[in-house]
C-alpha positions as CSV (number, residue, x, y, z in Angstrom):
1,X,67.6,115.6,131.6
2,X,68.6,112.2,130.2
3,X,69.8,110.5,127.0
4,X,66.4,109.4,125.7
5,X,66.8,111.6,122.6
6,X,68.8,109.7,120.0
7,X,69.8,112.4,117.6
8,X,71.3,112.5,114.1
9,X,74.3,114.8,114.2
10,X,75.6,116.0,110.9
11,X,79.0,117.6,110.2
12,X,81.0,118.3,107.0
13,X,82.7,114.9,107.0
14,X,80.7,112.7,109.3
15,X,77.1,111.9,110.3
16,X,76.5,110.4,113.7
17,X,73.3,108.4,113.9
18,X,71.6,105.8,116.2
19,X,72.7,102.2,115.9
20,X,70.5,99.3,114.8
21,X,71.1,95.6,115.1
22,X,72.1,95.5,111.4
23,X,75.2,97.4,112.3
24,X,76.6,94.5,114.3
25,X,78.6,92.8,111.5
26,X,80.4,96.0,110.5
27,X,81.1,96.9,114.2
28,X,82.4,93.3,114.8
29,X,85.0,93.9,112.1
30,X,85.9,97.3,113.5
31,X,86.3,96.0,117.0
32,X,88.5,93.2,115.8
33,X,90.9,95.6,114.0
34,X,94.4,95.2,115.6
35,X,94.9,99.0,115.9
36,X,91.5,99.4,117.6
37,X,92.3,96.6,120.0
38,X,95.7,98.0,120.8
39,X,94.7,101.7,121.3
40,X,91.6,101.0,123.2
41,X,93.0,98.2,125.4
42,X,89.9,96.1,124.5
43,X,89.9,92.4,125.2
44,X,91.0,90.3,122.3
45,X,88.5,87.5,122.6
46,X,85.8,87.4,119.9
47,X,82.3,88.6,120.8
48,X,79.4,86.4,119.5
49,X,77.4,87.8,116.6
50,X,74.1,87.4,118.4
51,X,75.4,89.2,121.4
52,X,76.7,92.1,119.3
53,X,73.4,92.3,117.4
54,X,71.5,92.4,120.7
55,X,73.8,95.1,122.0
56,X,73.7,97.4,119.1
57,X,70.0,96.7,118.5
58,X,69.2,97.9,122.0
59,X,71.2,101.1,122.1
60,X,68.2,103.3,121.2
61,X,66.3,102.0,124.2
62,X,68.9,103.3,126.7
63,X,68.0,106.5,128.6
64,X,71.2,106.7,130.6
65,X,73.7,106.7,127.7
66,X,74.1,107.6,124.1
67,X,75.7,105.4,121.5
68,X,76.0,106.7,118.0
69,X,77.5,105.2,114.8
70,X,80.0,107.3,112.9
71,X,79.3,107.3,109.2
72,X,81.6,108.7,106.6
73,X,79.5,111.1,104.5
74,X,81.7,110.6,101.4
75,X,81.2,106.8,101.3
76,X,78.2,106.2,103.5
77,X,80.3,103.6,105.4
78,X,79.9,103.0,109.1
79,X,83.4,103.6,110.4
80,X,83.2,103.7,114.2
81,X,81.2,104.8,117.3
82,X,81.0,107.7,119.7
83,X,79.6,107.1,123.2
84,X,78.4,109.2,126.1
85,X,78.1,106.9,129.2
86,X,78.6,106.6,132.9
87,X,76.1,109.4,133.4
88,X,76.1,111.1,136.8
89,X,72.7,112.8,136.9
90,X,73.2,114.7,140.2
91,X,76.5,116.2,139.0
92,X,75.5,116.6,135.3
93,X,78.5,114.7,134.1
94,X,79.3,111.7,132.0
95,X,82.2,110.0,130.2
96,X,83.0,110.0,126.6
97,X,84.7,107.4,124.3
98,X,85.2,107.0,120.6
99,X,86.8,104.5,118.2
100,X,87.4,104.7,114.5
101,X,88.0,101.7,112.3
102,X,90.4,101.5,109.3
103,X,87.8,102.9,106.9
104,X,87.6,106.2,108.7
105,X,91.1,107.1,109.6
106,X,93.4,110.0,108.5
107,X,90.7,112.3,107.3
108,X,89.6,114.2,110.4
109,X,86.4,112.2,110.9
110,X,87.3,111.4,114.5
111,X,87.9,115.0,115.5
112,X,84.7,116.1,114.0
113,X,82.8,113.3,115.7
114,X,84.2,114.4,119.0
115,X,83.0,117.9,118.4
116,X,79.5,116.8,117.4
117,X,79.1,114.5,120.3
118,X,80.5,116.8,123.0
119,X,78.5,119.7,121.5
120,X,75.3,117.7,121.9
121,X,76.2,116.8,125.5
122,X,76.5,120.5,126.5
123,X,74.0,122.2,124.2
124,X,71.1,119.7,124.1
125,X,71.5,117.4,127.1
126,X,72.7,120.2,129.5
127,X,75.7,118.5,131.0
128,X,78.3,120.4,132.9
129,X,81.3,118.1,132.5
130,X,82.4,115.5,130.0
131,X,85.5,113.4,130.8
132,X,87.5,110.6,129.2
133,X,90.6,108.5,129.5
134,X,93.2,108.1,126.7
135,X,96.2,105.8,126.9
136,X,99.7,107.4,126.5
137,X,100.6,105.1,123.6
138,X,97.9,107.0,121.6
139,X,99.4,110.5,121.2
140,X,97.3,111.3,118.1
141,X,94.1,110.8,120.1
142,X,95.5,112.9,123.0
143,X,96.3,115.7,120.6
144,X,92.9,115.5,118.9
145,X,91.1,115.8,122.3
146,X,93.3,118.8,123.2
147,X,92.3,120.4,119.9
148,X,88.6,120.1,120.8
149,X,89.3,121.6,124.3
150,X,89.8,118.7,126.6
151,X,92.2,119.5,129.4
152,X,94.5,116.9,131.0
153,X,93.8,116.5,134.7
154,X,96.2,113.7,135.7
155,X,97.8,110.4,134.9
156,X,96.7,107.0,136.1
157,X,100.0,105.1,136.2
158,X,100.4,101.6,134.7
159,X,96.8,101.0,134.2
160,X,97.1,98.7,131.1
161,X,99.3,95.7,130.6
162,X,99.9,95.2,126.9
163,X,102.6,93.6,124.8
164,X,104.9,93.1,127.8
165,X,104.7,96.6,129.2
166,X,102.6,98.8,131.5
167,X,100.9,101.8,129.9
168,X,99.6,104.9,131.6
169,X,96.3,106.6,131.0
170,X,95.6,110.3,131.0
171,X,92.3,111.6,132.4
172,X,90.9,114.6,130.5
173,X,87.8,116.7,130.8
174,X,86.0,119.6,129.3
175,X,83.5,121.8,131.1
176,X,80.4,123.6,129.9
177,X,81.8,127.2,130.4
178,X,84.8,126.2,128.4
179,X,82.7,124.8,125.6
180,X,80.6,127.9,125.5
181,X,83.7,130.0,125.1
182,X,85.2,128.1,122.1
183,X,82.7,125.5,121.0
184,X,85.3,122.9,120.5
185,X,87.9,125.1,118.7
186,X,90.1,126.7,121.4
187,X,93.1,127.1,119.1
188,X,91.8,129.2,116.2
189,X,89.2,130.4,113.8
190,X,85.9,128.4,114.2
191,X,85.5,128.5,110.4
192,X,88.9,126.9,109.8
193,X,88.6,123.3,108.6
194,X,90.2,120.6,110.7
195,X,93.9,120.4,109.8
196,X,94.7,117.1,111.5
197,X,94.8,114.1,109.4
198,X,94.4,111.5,112.0
199,X,92.1,112.2,115.0
200,X,91.4,109.7,117.7
201,X,91.6,106.1,116.5
202,X,90.4,105.0,119.9
203,X,90.5,105.8,123.6
204,X,89.9,103.8,126.7
205,X,86.8,101.7,126.4
206,X,84.6,101.1,129.4
207,X,83.7,97.5,130.4
208,X,80.3,97.2,128.7
209,X,80.3,94.4,126.2
210,X,84.0,94.9,125.4
C-alpha cells in the first residue's frame, strides 16, 4: 500500500489529474492569490519558477504522497490542487489539504475534489484515517469538510499569526468506516447535487515548498 498509483479522478464538475512541470506557471499564479495566501497561511515570499517546475514535475515520482491538479471540466482550466501527504504507513493514515484559486471558486469544485480525493484514499489506497487542519477564519472550508463527513477533533489555539492577530486551527478527520457508511454525503441523498456555492478555498498547507 502506497501512493505509487497516480490516478485521474473524474467527477461531474472537476477532473483531478497528475501534475506535470508545465503546470508550474498556473500554480504560481494560484499560490500568489491573496485569498489563497490568507486562508492557507502560506508564506508570502515568491517561489522561483524553476523550483516550482521541478516541484510539480516530480510529483508523479513520489510514492509516499499524492498531488493532483484540480481541473474545471467546463473550461479545462487548472484551478487548484488536492494533496494526500504525511503518510503513516503503520497506522494507515495520512493528511489532506486542498486549495482552489480564483478561477475555480463558488461552483462546488472544491467540495467535489475533496470527495474524489478522500474516496480514493479509502477505496483504492486502503487507508483507515484521513485528517486535516483548517483555520478558523475560513468557515466556508470548515463547512465544506463537514459536508463530506470530516469530524472536528479539537482546536490548536493561536497557531497562525496573521494581519496582527492570532488565529486558531481546527483539526478534523474522517475514518474508513464512516466513509463506507455515507461515501462523503452524511447529510442527505447521495444523488443530490452539491448545494454549496463555495467549498474550501484553502486549508492549512504543510511546509513542503510553501
